[in-house]
C-alpha positions as CSV (number, residue, x, y, z in Angstrom):
1,M,0.0,0.0,0.0
2,H,1.1,3.6,-0.5
3,H,1.7,6.1,2.3
4,L,1.8,9.5,0.6
5,D,0.5,12.7,2.0
6,H,-1.3,13.4,-1.3
7,P,-2.5,11.0,-3.9
8,N,-1.0,13.1,-6.7
9,E,2.5,12.8,-5.2
10,I,5.0,10.3,-6.5
11,T,7.9,8.6,-4.7
12,R,11.5,9.6,-5.5
13,E,12.3,6.1,-6.7
14,S,9.3,6.0,-9.1
15,L,10.1,9.5,-10.4
16,V,13.7,8.5,-11.1
17,S,12.6,5.4,-12.9
18,I,10.1,7.2,-15.1
19,L,12.6,9.9,-16.0
20,E,15.1,7.2,-17.0
21,I,12.5,5.7,-19.3
22,M,11.8,9.1,-20.8
23,H,15.6,9.5,-21.5
24,R,15.7,6.1,-23.2
25,L,12.7,6.8,-25.3
26,A,14.9,9.2,-27.3
27,A,17.3,6.4,-28.2
28,P,16.8,4.2,-31.3
29,E,15.9,1.1,-29.3
30,A,13.3,-1.4,-30.6
31,M,9.8,-0.8,-29.4
32,P,9.2,-4.2,-27.7
33,E,12.2,-3.7,-25.4
34,L,11.2,-0.2,-24.4
35,L,7.6,-1.3,-23.7
36,R,8.9,-4.1,-21.5
37,E,11.0,-1.5,-19.7
38,V,7.9,0.7,-19.2
39,I,6.1,-2.2,-17.6
40,E,9.0,-2.9,-15.3
41,V,9.1,0.7,-14.2
42,G,5.3,0.6,-13.7
43,K,5.6,-2.4,-11.4
44,V,7.7,-0.2,-9.1
45,A,5.7,3.0,-9.4
46,I,2.3,1.4,-9.1
47,V,3.4,-1.6,-6.9
48,A,1.8,-4.2,-9.0
49,E,2.7,-7.9,-9.3
50,T,2.9,-7.6,-13.1
51,G,1.6,-5.6,-16.1
52,V,0.2,-6.5,-19.4
53,L,0.5,-4.3,-22.5
54,W,-1.8,-4.6,-25.5
55,L,-1.0,-2.9,-28.8
56,L,-3.7,-2.0,-31.3
57,D,-3.3,-3.7,-34.6
58,R,-4.4,-0.9,-36.9
59,K,-5.3,-3.3,-39.7
60,S,-7.5,-5.7,-37.8
61,M,-8.5,-3.2,-35.1
62,Q,-7.8,-5.9,-32.5
63,L,-5.6,-5.7,-29.4
64,V,-2.4,-7.8,-29.5
65,M,-0.5,-8.7,-26.3
66,V,3.1,-7.6,-26.7
67,V,4.1,-7.7,-23.0
68,P,4.7,-10.3,-21.8
69,A,6.2,-11.6,-25.0
70,N,4.6,-14.7,-26.5
71,D,5.4,-16.7,-29.7
72,L,1.6,-16.7,-30.4
73,P,0.4,-13.5,-28.7
74,P,-3.2,-13.5,-27.6
75,R,-5.6,-11.2,-29.4
76,M,-8.6,-9.3,-28.0
77,S,-11.4,-7.7,-29.9
78,M,-12.7,-4.2,-29.1
79,G,-15.1,-4.5,-26.2
80,E,-13.9,-8.0,-25.2
81,G,-12.9,-8.3,-21.6
82,W,-11.6,-5.3,-19.6
83,A,-8.8,-4.7,-22.1
84,G,-11.3,-4.5,-24.9
85,K,-13.7,-2.3,-22.9
86,C,-10.9,0.1,-21.9
87,A,-9.9,0.3,-25.6
88,A,-13.5,1.0,-26.6
89,D,-14.3,3.5,-23.9
90,L,-10.9,5.2,-23.6
91,V,-11.2,5.6,-19.9
92,I,-9.3,4.3,-16.9
93,S,-11.0,1.6,-14.7
94,N,-10.0,0.2,-11.3
95,I,-11.5,-3.2,-10.4
96,H,-11.0,-3.8,-6.6
97,E,-12.3,-7.3,-6.5
98,C,-12.0,-9.3,-9.7
99,R,-13.7,-12.4,-8.2
100,E,-16.9,-10.5,-8.0
101,D,-16.6,-8.8,-11.4
102,E,-18.7,-10.3,-14.2
103,L,-16.7,-9.0,-17.1
104,F,-13.4,-10.2,-15.6
105,N,-14.8,-13.6,-14.9
106,A,-15.9,-13.8,-18.6
107,V,-12.5,-13.0,-19.8
108,P,-10.0,-13.4,-17.0
109,V,-6.4,-12.2,-16.8
110,H,-4.2,-14.0,-14.3
111,I,-0.7,-13.8,-12.9
112,P,1.2,-17.1,-13.3
113,G,1.2,-18.9,-10.0
114,S,-1.4,-16.7,-8.3
115,E,-4.9,-15.3,-8.6
116,T,-5.6,-11.8,-9.8
117,R,-7.7,-9.9,-7.2
118,S,-7.2,-6.3,-8.4
119,L,-7.0,-4.9,-12.0
120,L,-6.2,-1.4,-13.2
121,N,-6.9,-0.7,-16.9
122,V,-5.3,2.3,-18.6
123,P,-5.8,3.3,-22.2
124,I,-2.6,4.3,-24.2
125,L,-3.5,7.4,-26.2
126,G,-1.6,9.0,-28.9
127,Q,-2.0,12.3,-30.7
128,D,-5.6,13.6,-30.8
129,D,-6.5,11.0,-28.2
130,S,-6.3,8.2,-30.8
131,L,-6.0,4.7,-29.3
132,L,-2.6,3.0,-29.4
133,G,-3.2,0.2,-26.9
134,V,-4.1,-0.7,-23.3
135,M,-2.0,-1.2,-20.1
136,Q,-3.3,-3.5,-17.4
137,W,-1.8,-3.7,-14.0
138,L,-2.5,-6.9,-12.0
139,G,-2.6,-7.1,-8.2
140,A,-2.7,-10.2,-6.0
141,Y,-4.6,-8.4,-3.2
142,T,-8.1,-7.0,-3.0
143,G,-8.2,-3.2,-3.4
144,Q,-4.5,-3.0,-4.2
145,F,-4.7,0.0,-6.5
146,D,-5.7,3.5,-5.1
147,E,-5.9,7.1,-6.3
148,H,-2.2,7.4,-6.6
149,D,-2.0,4.5,-9.0
150,E,-4.9,6.0,-11.0
151,W,-2.8,9.1,-11.3
152,V,0.6,7.4,-12.2
153,G,-1.0,4.9,-14.6
154,P,-1.8,7.5,-17.3
155,A,1.7,9.0,-16.9
156,L,3.2,5.6,-17.7
157,A,0.8,5.1,-20.5
158,A,2.0,8.5,-22.0
159,Q,5.6,7.2,-21.9
160,A,4.5,4.0,-23.7
161,A,2.7,6.2,-26.3
162,V,5.9,8.0,-27.0
163,A,7.7,4.7,-27.6
164,I,4.9,3.4,-29.8
165,Q,4.6,6.6,-31.9
166,H,8.3,6.9,-32.2
167,A,8.5,3.3,-33.6
168,Y,5.6,4.0,-36.0
169,M,7.2,7.2,-37.2
170,T,10.6,5.5,-37.7
171,D,9.0,2.6,-39.6
172,E,7.0,5.0,-41.8
173,L,10.0,7.2,-42.5
174,L,12.1,4.2,-43.4
175,A,9.4,2.8,-45.6
176,N,9.0,6.1,-47.3
177,A,12.7,6.5,-47.8
178,I,13.0,3.0,-49.3
179,L,9.9,3.6,-51.5
180,S,11.3,7.0,-52.7
181,Q,14.6,5.4,-53.6
182,E,12.9,2.5,-55.3
183,V,10.6,4.8,-57.3
184,A,13.5,6.8,-58.5
185,V,15.4,3.7,-59.7
186,A,12.2,2.3,-61.3
187,R,11.5,5.5,-63.0
188,D,15.1,5.6,-64.4
189,I,14.6,2.1,-65.7
190,Q,11.3,3.0,-67.4
191,M,12.6,6.2,-69.0
192,S,15.7,4.5,-70.3
193,T,13.6,2.0,-72.3
194,L,11.6,4.6,-74.2
195,P,12.6,5.6,-77.8
196,D,14.5,8.9,-78.0
197,T,12.9,9.7,-81.4
198,M,10.1,8.2,-83.4
199,P,11.1,6.0,-86.4
200,V,10.5,7.5,-89.8
201,L,8.1,5.4,-91.8
202,P,6.9,6.8,-95.2
203,G,3.1,7.0,-95.4
204,Y,2.7,6.7,-91.6
205,D,2.6,9.1,-88.6
206,L,3.9,7.5,-85.4
207,H,3.6,8.8,-81.8
208,G,4.4,7.4,-78.4
209,H,3.5,8.9,-75.0
210,F,4.3,8.0,-71.4
211,Q,2.8,9.8,-68.5
212,P,3.9,8.3,-65.2
213,T,2.2,8.4,-61.8
214,D,4.1,9.3,-58.6
215,H,4.5,5.7,-57.4
216,T,5.6,4.2,-60.8
217,G,4.5,1.0,-62.4
218,G,5.7,-1.4,-65.1
219,D,4.5,0.4,-68.2
220,L,6.7,0.7,-71.3
221,Y,6.4,1.1,-75.1
222,D,8.7,0.5,-78.0
223,L,8.6,1.6,-81.7
224,V,11.6,0.6,-83.8
225,M,12.3,-0.5,-87.4
226,L,13.6,-4.1,-87.6
227,N,14.3,-5.6,-91.0
228,D,12.1,-3.0,-92.8
229,R,9.2,-3.6,-90.6
230,L,7.9,-1.5,-87.6
231,F,8.1,-3.4,-84.3
232,M,5.4,-2.2,-81.9
233,L,5.3,-3.0,-78.2
234,L,3.1,-1.9,-75.3
235,G,3.7,-3.6,-72.0
236,D,2.4,-3.3,-68.4
237,A,3.9,-5.4,-65.7
238,T,1.7,-6.0,-62.6
239,G,2.5,-4.0,-59.5
240,H,4.5,-0.9,-58.7
241,G,8.1,-0.1,-58.1
242,F,11.5,-1.5,-59.1
243,G,10.4,-5.2,-59.7
244,P,7.7,-4.6,-62.4
245,A,9.8,-1.9,-64.2
246,L,12.6,-4.4,-64.4
247,S,10.3,-7.2,-65.5
248,A,8.9,-5.1,-68.4
249,T,12.4,-4.1,-69.5
250,Q,13.6,-7.7,-69.4
251,M,10.7,-8.7,-71.7
252,Q,11.6,-5.9,-74.1
253,A,15.3,-6.8,-74.2
254,M,14.5,-10.5,-74.8
255,L,12.2,-9.7,-77.7
256,R,14.7,-7.4,-79.4
257,V,17.4,-10.0,-79.1
258,S,15.1,-12.7,-80.4
259,F,14.2,-10.7,-83.5
260,R,17.8,-9.7,-84.2
261,L,18.7,-13.4,-84.1
262,G,16.1,-14.2,-86.7
263,A,13.1,-15.5,-84.7
264,D,9.7,-14.8,-86.1
265,L,6.9,-13.2,-84.0
266,D,5.2,-16.5,-83.0
267,N,8.3,-18.2,-81.9
268,A,9.6,-15.2,-80.1
269,Y,6.3,-14.8,-78.2
270,M,6.3,-18.4,-77.1
271,H,9.9,-18.5,-75.9
272,V,9.9,-15.2,-74.2
273,N,6.6,-16.1,-72.4
274,N,8.1,-19.4,-71.3
275,Q,11.3,-17.9,-70.0
276,L,9.4,-15.2,-68.1
277,S,7.0,-17.8,-66.7
278,E,10.1,-19.5,-65.2
279,D,11.8,-16.2,-64.0
280,L,8.9,-14.2,-62.6
281,P,7.3,-14.7,-59.2
282,D,4.0,-16.5,-59.2
283,D,2.1,-13.3,-58.5
284,R,3.7,-11.3,-61.3
285,F,3.0,-11.2,-65.0
286,I,3.0,-8.7,-67.9
287,T,0.2,-7.7,-70.2
288,A,1.7,-6.9,-73.6
289,F,0.9,-6.2,-77.2
290,M,3.7,-7.0,-79.6
291,G,3.5,-6.9,-83.3
292,F,5.0,-5.9,-86.7
293,L,3.6,-3.5,-89.3
294,D,4.6,-4.2,-92.9
295,P,4.5,-0.8,-94.6
296,Q,4.3,-2.5,-98.0
297,T,1.1,-4.5,-97.3
298,H,-0.1,-2.4,-94.4
299,M,-0.8,-5.6,-92.5
300,V,-0.3,-5.7,-88.7
301,N,0.7,-9.1,-87.4
302,Y,0.4,-9.3,-83.6
303,H,0.1,-11.1,-80.3
304,S,-1.8,-9.5,-77.4
305,G,-1.0,-11.3,-74.2
306,G,-3.7,-10.0,-71.9
307,Q,-3.4,-6.5,-73.3
308,G,-6.7,-5.1,-74.5
309,P,-8.7,-3.7,-75.9
310,I,-6.8,-3.0,-79.1
311,L,-8.3,0.0,-80.9
312,H,-8.5,0.1,-84.7
313,F,-10.0,3.3,-86.0
314,R,-11.4,2.7,-89.4
315,A,-11.5,6.0,-91.3
316,A,-13.9,4.9,-94.0
317,A,-16.6,4.0,-91.4
318,Q,-15.6,6.7,-88.9
319,Q,-15.7,4.2,-86.1
320,C,-13.5,2.2,-83.8
321,D,-13.2,-1.6,-83.8
322,W,-12.0,-3.2,-80.6
323,Y,-10.0,-6.4,-80.5
324,K,-9.7,-8.6,-77.4
325,P,-6.4,-10.1,-76.2
326,T,-5.3,-13.1,-78.2
327,N,-3.9,-14.9,-75.2
328,F,-3.4,-14.8,-71.5
329,P,-0.8,-12.4,-70.0
330,V,2.9,-13.0,-70.6
331,G,4.6,-15.1,-67.9
332,V,1.5,-16.5,-66.4
333,M,2.1,-20.1,-67.6
334,E,4.2,-21.9,-70.1
335,I,3.0,-22.4,-73.7
336,D,3.5,-25.9,-75.1
337,N,2.8,-25.1,-78.8
338,R,3.5,-22.3,-81.1
339,Q,0.7,-19.7,-80.9
340,E,-0.8,-18.3,-84.1
341,S,-0.7,-14.5,-84.3
342,A,-3.6,-12.3,-85.3
343,D,-3.8,-9.9,-88.3
344,L,-5.4,-6.6,-89.1
345,K,-5.0,-4.3,-92.1
346,L,-4.6,-0.5,-91.9
347,E,-6.5,1.2,-94.7
348,P,-5.8,4.8,-95.7
349,G,-6.5,7.1,-92.8
350,D,-6.8,4.2,-90.3
351,I,-5.2,4.4,-86.8
352,L,-4.0,1.6,-84.6
353,G,-4.2,2.7,-80.9
354,L,-2.3,0.8,-78.2
355,I,-3.6,2.4,-75.0
356,S,-2.8,1.3,-71.5
357,D,-5.4,0.7,-68.7
358,G,-4.4,4.1,-67.2
359,V,-6.6,5.7,-69.8
360,Y,-9.6,3.3,-70.0
361,E,-9.7,2.8,-66.2
362,Y,-9.1,6.5,-65.2
363,N,-11.7,7.1,-62.5
364,N,-13.4,10.4,-61.7
365,I,-14.4,11.5,-58.2
366,E,-17.6,9.5,-58.5
367,G,-15.7,6.3,-59.3
368,E,-16.8,6.2,-63.0
369,E,-14.3,5.0,-65.5
370,F,-13.3,7.0,-68.7
371,G,-14.1,3.9,-70.7
372,E,-13.9,2.8,-74.4
373,E,-16.7,5.0,-75.7
374,R,-15.1,8.3,-74.6
375,V,-11.8,7.1,-76.2
376,A,-13.7,6.4,-79.4
377,E,-15.3,9.8,-79.4
378,V,-11.9,11.5,-79.2
379,F,-10.8,9.5,-82.2
380,R,-13.8,10.4,-84.2
381,L,-13.4,14.1,-83.5
382,H,-9.6,14.4,-83.9
383,H,-8.4,11.7,-86.2
384,H,-7.7,14.2,-89.0
385,G,-4.8,15.8,-87.1
386,S,-1.4,14.4,-86.4
387,M,-0.9,11.5,-84.0
388,S,0.8,13.9,-81.6
389,E,-2.2,16.2,-81.6
390,L,-4.6,13.2,-81.2
391,C,-2.6,12.1,-78.2
392,D,-2.8,15.5,-76.6
393,Q,-6.6,15.7,-77.2
394,L,-7.0,12.2,-75.6
395,I,-4.9,13.1,-72.5
396,Q,-6.7,16.4,-72.1
397,A,-10.1,14.6,-72.3
398,V,-9.0,12.1,-69.7
399,M,-7.7,14.8,-67.3
400,N,-10.9,16.9,-67.8
401,F,-13.0,13.8,-67.0
402,G,-10.9,12.9,-64.0
403,G,-11.2,16.4,-62.5
404,D,-9.7,16.4,-59.0
405,A,-9.3,12.6,-58.9
406,P,-5.6,11.6,-58.8
407,Q,-3.9,9.6,-61.6
408,E,-3.7,6.1,-60.2
409,D,-1.8,4.3,-63.0
410,D,0.7,5.1,-65.6
411,I,-0.7,6.3,-68.9
412,T,1.0,4.9,-72.0
413,L,0.0,5.3,-75.6
414,V,1.3,4.2,-79.0
415,L,-0.6,5.6,-82.0
416,V,0.2,4.4,-85.5
417,G,-1.7,6.4,-88.2
418,R,-1.7,5.6,-91.9
419,S,-1.8,8.7,-94.1
420,P,-5.0,9.2,-96.2
421,E,-4.6,8.6,-99.9
């Protein structure tokens, strides 16, 4: 029991212990060790047999016991037992006789080797009184905790809050630093794959556009003349960051090498897919359009691994035709047999539009997607101009539609327009 002249006084021993914890909170120690130290100090300051500290799991919104340490830490839902009630109500509670308490008997907390008679529950509150966790002090005697303990308890909880928030802040800063570095590297990879200039192809107007988001993804495009034919590539690797950007670049490099070594499109598609299926993690793949345009016959020979829809604006009819993917995404699974490519012909004034999901799936504030019909309308209105102008009109239409909604995905376009005759 305590023998202080005033309940809001604290013993010299307790004060020294608390000040020592405050000093250590500024050091870069791991949060679990510091929280255990806070509990040890509390056992002296409050004179408790032991203490239990629950931390709020911000994803599941459950309490997880972190002190004492346990390989399989118990979890408590909000409102469950006295810890859950303290978390839900955000108020201190002092149970003088646990044996007579209905809530405690429903969800008991015991000291190993003895029975808990007294229980002091203190919420751990962060900035703006947000819940971080709950402290519970366990006593072996009836009425063990008094007004002094009810005063010291929140002070100890405040020190625990400092340790918890410091750890969260450190983790967040570290994660952001790693993410920023990864984004910068991934962006450099993406930008290095893009053509410096558009190929010159008589009778055609070519344009490529890449508009990245802040977090970076795995988009890329390629336009290059190979053996008197135009090679066209639009790829989008799943995910964001360094890995997807590297995966897309790996596919691009493998395709170029394959074609320079004499492989045809069908064989290149099969072997590159199978190699990526072996190399990529199970949860990663690439949607990709890859094809050749023969400027003599105006035929486009292509594979579309999960990349769609493919837009073909037919000038004569003033309408867009849409083509579905010809196969599943690249790298999902191995292909046993050579896959047959698809063909389309570009008539005078026709346009082939390879457009990433970042356009079709651009959401406005209401969650509505830009969609195919709005893309088609831009093509109908602006197909007479250059491909660069058409691209600008499409991007502007998307941005106007999105309004204040942020760009969630990279926007990548390849436009191949045949001149009117």
